C-alpha positions as CSV (number, residue, x, y, z in Angstrom):
1,X,72.4,-39.1,52.0
2,X,72.6,-40.9,48.8
3,X,70.4,-43.6,48.2
4,X,71.6,-45.5,45.0
5,X,69.3,-48.5,43.6
6,X,70.7,-50.7,41.1
7,X,68.7,-53.2,39.4
8,X,70.6,-56.7,39.3
9,X,73.5,-57.1,37.2
10,X,72.7,-60.6,35.8
11,X,68.5,-59.9,36.9
12,X,65.7,-59.4,34.4
13,X,66.6,-56.2,31.8
14,X,64.1,-54.0,30.1
15,X,62.8,-54.9,27.4
16,X,61.4,-51.7,26.2
17,X,63.8,-48.9,25.8
18,X,61.0,-46.1,25.8
19,X,59.8,-46.4,29.2
20,X,63.3,-48.0,30.6
21,X,65.6,-45.6,32.3
22,X,62.7,-43.4,33.6
23,X,63.6,-41.5,37.1
24,X,59.7,-42.0,38.6
25,X,59.9,-40.0,41.6
26,X,56.9,-41.7,43.7
27,X,55.5,-39.4,46.8
28,X,58.1,-41.7,49.1
29,X,60.7,-40.5,46.8
30,X,60.0,-37.2,46.5
31,X,59.7,-36.7,50.1
32,X,63.1,-37.7,51.0
33,X,64.6,-35.7,48.2
34,X,62.6,-32.9,50.2
35,X,64.4,-34.0,53.2
36,X,67.4,-33.5,51.7
37,X,68.4,-37.2,50.0
38,X,69.9,-37.4,46.7
39,X,68.4,-40.2,44.7
40,X,70.0,-42.3,41.5
41,X,68.9,-45.2,39.9
42,X,70.8,-47.3,37.9
43,X,69.4,-49.8,34.5
44,X,70.8,-52.4,32.9
45,X,68.9,-52.7,29.2
46,X,68.3,-54.3,26.4
47,X,71.8,-54.1,23.8
48,X,74.3,-53.1,26.5
49,X,72.8,-50.4,26.7
50,X,72.5,-48.6,30.7
51,X,69.8,-46.6,31.9
52,X,70.7,-43.5,34.8
53,X,68.7,-41.4,36.5
54,X,69.2,-39.0,39.4
55,X,67.4,-36.4,41.9
56,X,68.0,-33.8,44.2
57,X,66.7,-31.0,45.8
58,X,67.8,-27.4,44.9
59,X,66.8,-24.4,47.3
60,X,66.8,-22.4,43.8
61,X,63.7,-21.5,41.6
62,X,63.4,-23.8,38.7
63,X,64.5,-20.0,36.6
64,X,67.9,-20.4,38.5
65,X,68.8,-23.9,37.7
66,X,67.1,-23.5,34.0
67,X,69.6,-20.8,33.5
68,X,72.8,-23.1,34.5
69,X,72.0,-26.1,32.1
70,X,71.3,-23.9,29.4
71,X,75.0,-21.5,29.6
72,X,76.1,-24.1,27.4
73,X,79.2,-22.0,26.6
74,X,79.9,-22.5,30.3
75,X,79.1,-25.9,31.6
76,X,82.8,-26.9,31.2
77,X,83.0,-24.2,34.5
78,X,80.3,-25.9,36.4
79,X,79.8,-29.7,35.6
80,X,81.6,-32.2,36.5
81,X,83.6,-34.0,33.9
82,X,82.9,-31.7,30.8
83,X,86.0,-30.2,29.6
84,X,84.6,-28.3,26.6
85,X,80.6,-27.1,25.9
86,X,79.8,-24.3,23.1
87,X,76.5,-23.9,21.6
88,X,76.9,-24.3,17.7
89,X,73.4,-23.5,16.7
90,X,70.2,-22.3,17.4
91,X,66.7,-22.9,15.5
92,X,63.7,-22.0,17.7
93,X,63.8,-24.1,20.9
94,X,66.0,-26.4,19.5
95,X,69.9,-26.1,20.2
96,X,73.0,-28.4,18.9
97,X,75.8,-28.7,21.5
98,X,79.2,-29.8,20.9
99,X,80.8,-31.2,23.8
100,X,83.8,-32.9,25.2
101,X,84.2,-34.5,28.4
102,X,86.4,-37.5,30.4
103,X,84.6,-40.9,31.2
104,X,85.4,-44.4,32.8
105,X,88.0,-44.4,35.6
106,X,91.9,-45.6,35.9
107,X,93.0,-47.3,33.1
108,X,89.3,-47.1,31.2
109,X,89.5,-43.2,31.4
110,X,89.1,-41.5,27.9
111,X,88.0,-38.4,26.4
112,X,84.8,-38.5,24.6
113,X,83.6,-36.1,22.2
114,X,80.1,-35.7,20.9
115,X,77.3,-32.7,19.2
116,X,73.6,-33.0,21.1
117,X,70.4,-31.9,20.4
118,X,69.1,-30.0,22.9
119,X,64.7,-29.2,22.4
120,X,63.9,-27.0,25.4
121,X,60.7,-26.6,26.7
122,X,61.2,-23.4,29.4
123,X,61.3,-23.9,32.0
124,X,60.5,-27.7,33.1
125,X,62.0,-29.7,30.5
126,X,65.5,-30.5,28.4
127,X,65.7,-33.0,25.9
128,X,68.8,-34.2,24.3
129,X,69.8,-36.7,21.9
130,X,73.2,-37.3,20.4
131,X,73.4,-36.5,16.7
132,X,76.9,-37.8,15.7
133,X,79.7,-38.6,18.7
134,X,81.2,-41.8,20.4
135,X,77.9,-43.1,21.6
136,X,75.8,-45.3,20.1
137,X,73.0,-44.7,22.2
138,X,73.0,-41.3,24.2
139,X,69.9,-39.4,24.6
140,X,67.8,-37.8,28.3
141,X,66.0,-35.4,29.6
142,X,66.3,-32.9,32.3
143,X,62.9,-32.3,34.5
144,X,62.8,-29.1,36.6
145,X,59.6,-29.2,39.0
146,X,58.9,-26.2,41.7
147,X,58.6,-27.5,44.9
148,X,58.7,-27.3,48.8
149,X,61.2,-28.4,51.0
150,X,62.8,-28.0,54.2
151,X,63.8,-24.9,54.5
152,X,61.9,-23.1,51.8
153,X,60.9,-23.4,48.2
154,X,63.0,-25.1,45.4
155,X,63.1,-27.1,42.4
156,X,63.1,-31.1,42.3
157,X,65.6,-31.3,39.5
158,X,66.1,-34.9,37.9
159,X,68.3,-36.2,35.1
160,X,67.4,-39.9,33.1
161,X,69.4,-41.2,30.0
162,X,70.2,-44.0,28.2
163,X,73.4,-44.6,27.3
164,X,75.6,-47.0,25.3
165,X,79.8,-46.1,24.4
166,X,80.9,-46.6,21.1
167,X,83.7,-48.0,21.8
168,X,84.8,-50.7,24.3
169,X,83.5,-50.1,27.9
170,X,81.8,-53.1,29.7
171,X,78.3,-52.1,31.0
172,X,79.1,-53.4,34.2
173,X,81.8,-50.4,34.1
174,X,79.3,-47.9,32.7
175,X,77.4,-48.8,35.4
176,X,79.8,-47.5,37.9
177,X,80.7,-44.4,36.4
178,X,77.1,-43.5,36.3
179,X,76.8,-44.7,39.6
180,X,79.8,-42.5,40.6
181,X,79.6,-39.3,38.3
182,X,76.0,-39.2,38.8
183,X,75.9,-37.9,42.6
184,X,78.3,-35.5,41.8
185,X,76.4,-33.3,39.0
186,X,73.9,-33.6,41.0
187,X,75.9,-32.1,43.9
188,X,77.4,-29.6,41.6
189,X,73.9,-28.3,40.1
190,X,73.0,-27.6,44.1
191,X,76.2,-25.8,44.6
192,X,76.2,-23.9,42.3
193,X,72.3,-22.9,41.9
194,X,72.2,-22.3,45.7
195,X,74.1,-19.7,46.4
196,X,72.4,-17.3,43.2
197,X,69.2,-17.7,44.8
198,X,70.5,-17.0,48.5
199,X,69.4,-21.0,49.6
């Protein structure tokens, strides 16, 4: 089951981009995740920026999920919408990733290209931000938290990001695309990692 929570399209927006778009895992949300639900939240922020967050419980240890997310040269085989991905630079715990993907729907679908700086904090957090590419704003985090749910131990995987394309794309379209793409991404992590861990 997917629980999609959206802030009102014409209602209040977040003024503070530092705190907006942050996926807060309350006790209730964690309990629902550990029982197999998938949560997605979409926020409308100031300046036509969209905040997107999502969480899923994966029956695999954080190290396995980390291995998938940081296999940068293979993400086009494991992540929906990613058509190419390559590690181009390493400096300590910082990585520079070049990616191409498909974004949008119907006549609004297009190829996007960007370079990401990823700061790794093994095995709990990946912070990413665009350094060049097709977005005015693209920044976020992956969080991995060991947890125990129905069927055993595993990882609560949480994604959060703020984004604004550097091309024409109405915010309502961006939010709709995220509400469709994010569940598919979270499911792909679960379906890829659980067999590796025997989950």
